[in-house]
Every structure is written in structure tokens, then in C-alpha cells.
N, C-alpha and C positions, 0 to 999 in steps of 0.2 A: 618312541619311548617317552613317557611323561617324566617330568622333573621330579614329581613326588615319589616315583619309584626309585630314583637315584638317591635323593636326600630326604630322609624321613622328617627332618625338622622343618623343612620348608613347606609352607602351605600354598601350594600352587597346583592347578589342574589344567595346565596348558602345555603345549608341546615345547620341546627344548629350544627350537629355533625361535620361539616367541618369548623366551624367558629372559629376564634381566635381573641382576643381583645388585641390590643397593648396599651402601656402606654399612648399614646396620644389620645386615643379614649374615649369619654365620653359616658356612657351608662345609661339608665334610671333605676329607681328602679324596674320597672316591669321585666327588663332584669335580674337584680341581683337576683330576687326572682325566676326566672325561673329555674326549677329543673335540666336542662341540663348544667347549668353553675356552676362551682365550683371555688370560689375565693381562691387564695393563696397569702399570704403576701400582702394583700390589705390595704394600709394605710387609705384610705377614701372610703366611700360607693359609690362615684360617679366616682372616677378615679382609674383604675385598673393598677397595676404595673406588676404583674405576674399572668396571667390567661390563659384560653384557648385562643390561638391567633386568631385574626380575620384579614384576608387579604382583602383589598378592591377589588372590582370587577375589573378585568384586561381585557381590550379590546382585548389583544393578545390571550386570552383563550376563548374557546367556552363553552357553558353551559354544554356540554357533558363531558368536561374535569373537570370542577369545581364540578359538582354534582357527589356525590359518588354513582352513580347508577350502579348496577351490570348489565352487558350486558348479555342477554340471547342468547347464541350462537346457540341454537337449532332452532332459527327463520331463520337461514340461511342454508337451505338444500344444498346439493352438486350442484344442478342445478342453485343455486343463488350465486355461488362463482366463482370468476375469479382471477387467479394468473398470474401476468404479470410483466415484467421487462422493464426498459428503457436502451437501449444500443446506443452508438454513439461514434464518434471520440472525441478527447479532445476539449473542448470549443465549442461544438455544441448546448449547452443549455439543457442538461439532468436535472440538478438540478433545473434550473429555471422552467422547465416544471413540475417537481415534486411539486414545490411550488404552481403553479397555480392549479394543480389537488387537492392538499390538501385543498386549499381555496374553490374550487368549491364544494367540498363535505362537507364543514363545519368542517373539521377535525382541521384546524387552522383558526384563524380569518383573514379576508381580510381587517380589519380596520387598521392594522399596516403593515409596510413594511417588507415583508418576503424575505430574500435574502439567498438562498441556506440553507433552514431550516434543511434539513437532513444531511448537512455537519457539524458534531458536533465536530470533532477533531480540535484542535488548528492549527495543520499543514495544514489542509484543508482550514481553513479560511485565513491563511497567504499566502498560495500559490495559492489559488483560483482554486484548482483542487480537484476532488473526489478521495480519497485514499481507503476508506472502503465502501463496499456496505451496504446500510441501508434499513431496512424494515419498511413499514408503512401500516396500514390497514385503509380502508375508507368504509363508508356506503353511498350508493348512491341509490336514488330512480329513477327508470326508468319504464315508462309506468305502474305506479301504483304498481310496485313490488320493494322491497328493496333487494339490492345486497351487498354482502361483497366483496370488491376489495382489494387484497393484492398486494401492489406495492413495487418493489425493485429497488432502484436507484443505478446504478453500476458505477465504474470508467471507464474512457475512454482511459487512457494511456496503452500502451502495457505491461509495467512492472507490471500492476495489472490485467492482463487478467485472472489470476486464480480466482480472486474475481467474475469475470463475469461468468466463467464456473460453479462455485458452485451455483451462484444465479439462473442460468437457470435450474438447476436440480429441483427447487421448483416451476417452472412456466410451463404454457401451451402456453404462447404466449409472444411476445415482441413488444415494440414500437421502431422501428429503426429510429432514429432522424438524419436528414441531414441538414447542414447549407445551406440556400438558397444563400449565398454569396460565400462560399468556395467549395460547391459541395461535391461529394463523395470523401472521403479520404481513406488512406490506412487502418486505423483501422476500418473504416466503413465496408470495404470489409471483414476484418478478423472477425468482430462481426457477420456479416450476415451469413457467412459460419459456425460459431460456433452455431448459432441458427438453421440454416438449418440442420446441422448434428444431432442436438438434436430433430429434428422433431417438432419444435415449429411453431405456426402460427405467421407470421410476418406482422405487420401493418406499412408501411412506412409513415414517417411524415417529411415534409419539414418545417423547423423552420426559424425564423428571416426573414419572408417575408416583414417586414416593413423597412428593411435596404435600404439605398439609392442605393447601387450597387447590390441588390438582383436580381437574375435571376431564379425564381422558375421553369420556363418552361424548361430551359436548364438542371437544376438539375433533373427534372422529366425524361427527356430523358436519362440522365446518369443512373438513377435508373432502367429504363426500359431496357436499353442496357446491363448493367452489371448483374442485378439480375432477369431479365425476369419477372418483375412485371408490370401489367397493370397500366398505368398512371391514370386511373379512380379510382383506389384504394388508391391513395396517398392523404393524408390529408395535407392542407396548413394552417400553423398557425404562430402566433407570440407569443411565451411564455411570453416575457417581457411585451407586451401590452395586452395580454389576447385574442387576435384576433383568432377566430376559435378553441380555446381550448375546448369549450363546446361540440364540435363534437367528441372528442376523447373517452370519457367514453362510449357513446352509441356504438361507433365502437368496443371498447373493449368487451362490453357485447354481441354484435351481431356476431363478427368475431372470438373471442377467445373462444374455447370450455371450458366447466366446467371440473374440475379435474376428471380423471377416478378412482374415489374412491367409496368405499362402507362402510357405517357406521355399517353394520351388520357383516362384517368380523372381525377377530381378529385384535387387535391393531398392526399397523406397521407404524413407524414414522422414518423419515430421519433427522439426525442432519447435517445441512448445514452451521451453523455458531455458534460462541460462543464468549463470552467475560468474563472478570473477575471482580468480585465485592469483595472488601476486607471483607465485612460482610456476604455475601450470597454465596461466592465461585463462581464456574463456572456457568454462566447463558447461556443456550443453545437455539438456534433457531431451532425449529422442524417443519417439514412439515408433517402433519398427512396424510399418504397415505390411510390407512384403519382404521376402528374401531373408538373408542373414548377414550379420556384421561381426567380423572377427578382428582381434588385435593384430595390427600390422596391415590391415586392408587400406586401400586408397579409396577415398570418397570425394565426391564433387558436389558443390553447391549449385542448385538451380538458379539461385538469385545472383550470386557473384561470379559463378562459373570457375571458382578457384578450387584447386585440388589439395586435399589434406591427407595425412597418414594418421590412422587411429593409433595413438600411443597407449591409451588405457581405456577400458570400458567396464561397465558393471551395473549393479543395481543398488538402490538405496535400501539397506537392510539392517537397521533404518538409516545408518550412515553409509558412506561409500564402501562397497564391497566389490572388489575386482572379480571379473569372470573372463573366460577365454572368448566368449561370443555372446551375442544377443540375437535371438531368433524372432521370426514373424510373430506379431501379437504382443511382444514383450516391451516393457518400458524401462529405460535405464539412462545412465549418464555416459558421456563420451568425452574424452580429452584428445583433441586432435591438433594441438599446437596453434590455436587461434590466438595469437598474441595481440592482434589488432581487434579491439573489442567490437568494432563496427562490422566485423565479419559474421558475427553470430546474430543473424537477423531472425527475429521471431516469426514463425510461420514458414520458414524456408524448408525446401525439400532436398534431401541428400540421396545420391545414387552413386553407383560405381562408374568410374570413367570408362567410356566406350559402350556403356549400356544405359543410354538416356531413357527416362520414363516420363510419363505425364505428371507435371507438378501438381501437388495437392492444393486444394483451394486456399489453405492458410487461414488467416483470421481477418475479420473486418477491422480496419484500423481504428484505434481508440480515438474518440472525439473529445478533445479537451473542453472542459466547461468553465474553467477558471484560469486566468493568466495573471502572473505576477513577475516582477523584476527581482533578480537575485544578484547581489553584488558582494565582493569580499570587503571585509572591514578595512583591510590594508591592501592596496593595489599590488604590493610585492608578493601577495599570496595568490595572485591571479592564476598562474600556471598550475599550482598544486590543487587549487579549487576546480579548475577545468578538468584535471585528471580524475578528481573525486566524483564530479558530476557524470563524466563519461562512464566510470565503473558502476555507479549507482543506477544509471539509466539502462545499463546492460541487465541489471537485476529487476528493473521496473520499466518495461518497454512502453507503458502507457503515458510516460512523461515526454512532452515535446520540448526541444531546446533550440533556441535561436539567439544569436549574439545580439547584444544591445549595449548602449552606452548612455551615460548621464553626465551632464556638466557638474553635478554635485557629488555623485558617487563613483564616477569613473567608468571603466569597462566592466561589463557584466553580461547577463543573459536574461532573455525573456522566456520563462518556462510556462508550459501549459499543463494543468492538472485536471483530474476528474472531479475534484471537489475540494472544499476547505480542509477537511480532515486529511485527505491525500496530500495536500500541500504541507500541512503541519507535520505529518509523519515523515515526509521526504526531508524537510528541514531538520527534524530531530535526528534522522539517520545520518545526515551529513555531519552533524556535530558529534554524534556518538561514535560512529564507525570510522570517520576520517578526520576528526578533531578540527573541523572547519568552523570558522567564525564568520557568519554571513549576515547581510541585511536583506530582508524580504520586504518589498514595497507593497502598497495597498493592492489587493486583488481586484481584477475586473473581468468581465465576461466579454466575449467577442460580439460587438455590434456591427451593423451594416449601415452604409449611407449611399444613397443614390444622388449623384452630383448633377448639377445643371450642365447642359452642353455648352461650355464656353471654351475659348481658346486657351485660357489659363489652366482650366482643369484638364484639357486634352494634353497640354504640355507636361503637367505634373503627374497625371495618373494614366495617360494613354487613352486609347479609344474606349476602353471599358470604363463606364462611368459609375459602376457599383464597386465600392471598396469595403474591405473588412477592417474594422478598427479593434485591434487587440490591445493597444496602448493609448491611454487618454491623451498622451502628448501628441498623437497623430490625429486627434479629433479635428475635422475640417471646419473652416469658417462657416457658420450658419448661413451667411449670405451666398455661399457657393454651393450649398447643399439643397437639393429639392425636398428630400425627406430622409428620415432615419428609421431604422428597424432594430428591434431588440429581440434576442432569442427567447423562445418560450419552451416550457416543459409541461408534460402531462403528468401531474402528480397523483399518486395513489395514497389515500389515507384510510386506515382502518382504526376505528375508535369506538369505545363504548357509547351507547346512545345518550347517556346522561351528560356527556361533554359535547354533544352535537352543536349546540348554540355557540359555545366558545370557539370551537374549531371553525365554524362557518364565519364568525366575525373576524377571526384571524386571517382567513383566506381573503375576505373582502378587503381588509386593510392592506393586504399585499397585492391588491389589484387583480385578484383571481376571478375566473369565470367557471361556474359549476357546470360539469359535463354530465354527471350521473350520480345517483344516490341509491344504494341497494342494501337491504338487510341481509347480513351473513347468517345470523340466527336471531333469536328473540332479543338479544342485548347488544349486538355488535353491528356497526354500520360500515359499509364499503363506499367511500367517496372518491370521485375523480374530479380534479380541478385543473384547469389550464392556467398556469401561473408564469409571470416573467421570471426568467432565470436569475436576473439581478436581485430579485427580492427573496429568492430561495437560498442561494449559496451562502449568505452571510450568517443569518441567525434564525431562519425560519424554523429549523428543526428544534432548536433550543426553546423557542417560544411555544411551539406545538407541544413539547413535553411539559412545559410549564402550565399551559391552560388545561391540559388533560391529566394532570397529576402523574405523568409518566406512562400512561396507558396507551396513548395513540402511537402509531408507527407510520413512517413516511418513506416513500420511494418515488423516483421520478425517471422519466425518459424524455429524450429530445422530441420537440414538437414544432420545429421550424421557426420562422421569424414572423414578427407582426409589427406593423407601423406604429411608431410611438413618438411622443414629443420629448426628445432627449436634449440635454444641455451638458456642457462641461463645467463642473464646479471647481474653480481654481482656489488654491490655498496660498495666502500671502503671509510672510513673516517680515514685519517692518517694511511693507510695500514691495518686498522681493518675492516673486513667485517660486514655489517649490514644486517642480514638475512631478516629482515622485509621489506627491500627495494628492495630485489632481484626481477627480472622480467623475465618471459619467453617470448621471442620474436622471430620472424622470423629472420634468419641471415641477410637478405637484409635490415632489419630495425634496426639492432643493433646499428650502429653508430648514426643514427638520434635520436633514443630513448635515448641512453646514453647521448648525448649532452643536450637533453631537460631535463632529470632528474637531471643532474649535475647543470644546470642553475637554476632550481627550488629550489634545495637544497641550493644553494649559497644565494638565496634571503631569505630563511626561517630560516636558522641556524644562531643564533646570533654570533657576532665576539667574539673571545677568546683572551687571553693574548699571545697566540702563533698562528702561522700560521696553518691553517687547509686545507689539501688537499682532495678534493672530486674527486674520480675516478670511472669510469665505466669500468669493465673488463670482458672479455670473456676468461675464463681459466686464463692464466698468461699474456694475452695480454691486455694492456690498450687501450681502444678505445675512451675515452673522459676524460677530466680533467678540473676542475675549482678550484681556490684557494681563500680562504677567508683570507685576510690580517690580521695580528695581530694588536691588539690595541697597540699603541705606546705611550711610556712615554718619555718625553725629560729629560734624566738623566743629561744632560749638562746645564740645565737651570740656575743653580746657579754657574757655572764655568765661571767666567769673567776673561779671560786672564790666566796667570799662566803657569805652566809646561804642555806641551802637553802629557806627559806620564800619567798624572792623568786622562785626558780625555780618553786616550786609555784604561786604566784599567777599567774605568766605563763602556765603551761600550762593552768591552770583557766580563765583569761580567754579563751585561744585556743579551748578546747573549747566554752565558752558562746557565743562568736561564731559558730563553725561550726554549732552547734545552731540558733541564731537564723536564720542564712542558709538552712539547710536547711528551716526552717519557712516562711519567707516567699519563698525563692528560687524562680524559675521556670526549669525546664530547657528550653532551646530545642532542638527536634529539627531538625537541619539537613536539607537536601534529600537529601544523600548517604545519610542514615539511611533515608529512605523507599525510595530506590532499592535500597539493599542488601538490604532485606527481600524484594524481588521474587524474587530467586534464593535462596530459603530452602533 
């Protein structure tokens, strides 16, 4: 029975068990006498202060969300399930398209403005980019049949490519979205080959056809030329206006195959994502490959061999909606009492105890490209920060964490990230979601060194004479090293031909070697360059956008190591070395980088009562210097005339005091100084 049938004055269209009455809501006597309502601390019979709460009907929620109706997952056999993902370059309209699909299927209401509904993190809303892949299930009726569609909206930036690769493991097809104005971009190419290697069916979609400068015909030619896809198979839409969006879901049903799953086989489920809830512990996203999973079942991890009981499970519709079971081919969340966050290992396989199955291949481990130290501003916050990092790495498994310590900053961690943006977003999430105040040191990439075969080296490093250098503080003595190696990447650049000269000059300055040059069409060029990773991760992308007026795009992949002439650039403050600011650079760039770092530190370090010398050194050789002038006090202000010897004594005493302060004083490097060196 609905509440609106009992009380005509209440505007609610929800079942009684889901109804709550606020203090400002008047209810009739018949409602008060109704047995499902229980009054608590009610001062008058007609105005309720603390009762079951009743929320008015919200146009932003559909009936399926408000009604506490249990979804029967058995009505969706494997043949009526489609699992697909949306992949694209940055700002090509993935999240907007996801909004329209959710509206089209009635999962969310179309009566309110939905703007990137699946981007739920604060950092995503502030930056306007997708950072975390999000799952949403939709129910769609096509040709008289009901289908369960599982959609995964993925990030577009290269730093979050690991999110894309994990999402594709739970899919059988993808929507490859391309901007009708910008055309095929570097990350579009990378995502295509990622899906192609995973043997997924690809549906190309040209978005933003409503833009004034849109050229869908030219973009269709680019897709046909680069990806060998027939232009007749390309869908033309405008996700913002909703034009052509209705043709996508029928294409998904007709072109993307159903999951190769069998409900009669023993349970086998893949853990492809997880997040932390302070009350329920680790909540995991599972793709049920075979069998079925019910509430109350026992499941066992192939990785840890621990057994858990399923306390709750369901689908994201679009938020968590409990169901009694998940069947083969379906994707949903599971709460199984994993209070130790390390138990939810990404890529793990779950099965029922006593019925072991062959473990799924899982995922290729993420390879960190940038390393940085992370320390609490106050060592008393160490334990709370450790808990915050553990919970955040559960949500972002591509981050590697190792304990570290520093004489200046105390106990901390050495974290590995996929890029600078990834590092920046991780730091921002720590501050916003866990109220953590941290110091992030200068980022570095993992170098290698081949050491000379000496007794000292064998004692320090063991029989293996090749070491990986993740921290500049561990840079070996050049006299003990035979050679050094730096990581290389194979960069993909797509640019208009009018900016070709500027792009080539930039790559040459960054010590790049050209691999290939191909024309995508009459006005766009596809370049491949082999570049040192150390030159790429800092500011290469910003400079590329600058020289190409924002039209060039860039993506890169690992390309091994190459021998290089590397040195350790030390930073000194009043002749005292600051280990956290040390940088490993190529010898030809040492003077340029040293000057830039000294200039940044001069702007960031506050003035002292004594002079502060900032120096960049290679060994004992100083290659750059900046000086922060001392704060001056006019000690002669009150000396009007009189004996000159008194003035001389005052000046001499002031000079001796500053000299003593400089000898014993300790220059504190603020957090802003470390951050300023990032963009050197």
C-alpha cells in the first residue's frame, strides 16, 4: 500500500516501509493509527517530531530507486546480458554519453540536469576529468526482450590507463568515442589497441557532431585509415544534445556478444575493483564468469586462500542496490567482511570452498613511471596517514608503497605512480577525503646502474651487480659504477602539419629519436619518438600543448632502458645538503636544471635573519647559485650624530650575530618549496 493512498496531503509515491515523516509534515489521524507507523517523542497527535522519516518525491530519482523492490536477477539469462565500456581520449565526451545512456534506460531521471553523474569524487568534479572507472547497470527493453547492460565509464588520461585495462577485463565490447572536432588523438589510438589486444568488439562513435567546426566525415576517414573500420559501422551522435544516442544501445545488443559464461559450472568470479567503507570494510566489484553467487554463500580467495561469507551483494543501479544473487555473466558488488584491506587483491579469483577452479589470468601488474617521497607534516600524524594511504591504495591499486625515512622529514613512504597527474590527484585525494597534510618530495624515475665487480660492491649489493635506483639518495658513487641506464618510452604524437617543425624541435631538445612519421590525412601527422622518461614526465606535455596551440596530443608506453651519462645533482642550503631535493639528471642538462631549481627555491623559501646561500652541486663542483638576502634591521636608527666609534661597534655586533645565526641556524624548507621544484 502506498503512503499517498493513506494520507492525501502527503506528496509521496513510495511504499510505507520506505516512508519517513519530518517535523514539518502534518499527517492525518488515519495515518497515525496505521500499524506500520510508530510514534516516538510525539508532542501532539498531528505533528510528529521524531518518527519514521518521510522524504518527498524527488524528480531526480526514478521509481525503481525509491521503491524497495528486490530485483530478480534470474530474469536475465546470459544471452540477455551485455558488458561494455566507454573508452576515449580526454574530453571527448565519455561521461556525458554515460549520462544520456543512464537517462535513456530510466536508471536516472531526465527531468533534472545530469552532469557527469558517474564522476563522484570531488577531485573529478573540480578538474572536470574522470579519475576512477565507475560501473553502472541498466535495464533496457529491446524488441520485446529485457536486457541487463553493465556499463563501465573509464578515464581518458594516459596516467589512468591501468583503470582502463582492468575495466576491459570485465567486458566483451567497447564504445570507442572520438570527438568530431578534434578527431583521432593519441590516447584514442592507445585505447583502441588495448581493446583490440583484449579481443573485444569495438563500436566506433563520433561525438559532438553539433559543434560549429565539427567535421564528422573527415574523422570517419581517420578512423577507417588508422583502425581499418568500415565507415558504415560508425555511429554519429551528440551526447550533449542527445542526438543519435538512441541508436547506441541497440548497436550494443546486436554487435557485442553476450559473456561466455555458464551458470551450471562451479562459481568463478574475478575481482576487478574495490573501495573502502569504514563500516562495512572492503567492498569489491566482481565479474561472475561462471556459476552463481548468493547471499550467505561461502567464498574462497585463490590468492590468499581465505574463506569469507557473503553478507551483501547486488548491482550498481546506479548506486548500490541489493539483490539475492548474482548469476553467470553479471557484474556487481559484494560485501564479505574483508576488514583487512590487503585481502582485496585486484585480479584475484573467488570460488566456493571445496570446488576449486582454475584461477583467472588477472591483470598485468602496473609499472610505476614516477617515484616520490611522501611524509606527514607532523610525525604525530604518521599512523593516521598510514591508514589513509592503505585505504586509498585499495581504491587505486596502481600505486606502489614502500616505507622510507629521511633525516629532515622523518618517517614516510616512497610511492610509485603512473605519471605526474596521477601523483597530483593522489595527493589531492589524501587532503580532501582524509584531511591529510603531507609533504611530497621531488619526483624521480627508476634508473639502473651496473656496478664494477669489487669486494665493496659485492658486500653492499650482493652478487647481482645491477641495481635499480628509485631514490636519488641511493645513487651510487660514480667511481663504483661501470655505467648507468635511464628508462625510455615510445611516444605517440598526433599533430596538425602546420606545427610539425615546432613539435620536432621540442622532441630534439628532449633528446628524442624519431621512429616514424605518417600522414593520417591531408592535414594531420602521426609521429613516433623514442624519448627519455625523465624528460617526459615533468613538463613535456605542457610544452607540447604550448608549441601546438593545444592541438597536439601525446601518449607513451614503456620502451626499456638505454645507457646514459647520468649524474646526481645535489642541492645545498648554507653548505648543508638537502637529500629530499636531490635530482638525477643527464650531464648535459645539469647546469640548466640546477639554475631552475635554485631560482624556484629562492622564490619559495622565506627570508631569514641571516643570508641563505642556495647551491646546486655535482660532486664538489658548484654549477648554480642563488642567494636569499637577510632581513635587515637599522641598528643606527636612534644614533643621531655622536661618536662614529659607537656606530661602528653596533654594526660589528650585528654582523657577528648574523654570522653566529648562520652557523647554528637551520633553514626550514616549506612544503611549497618541494612542490615548486616539481615543475622545474
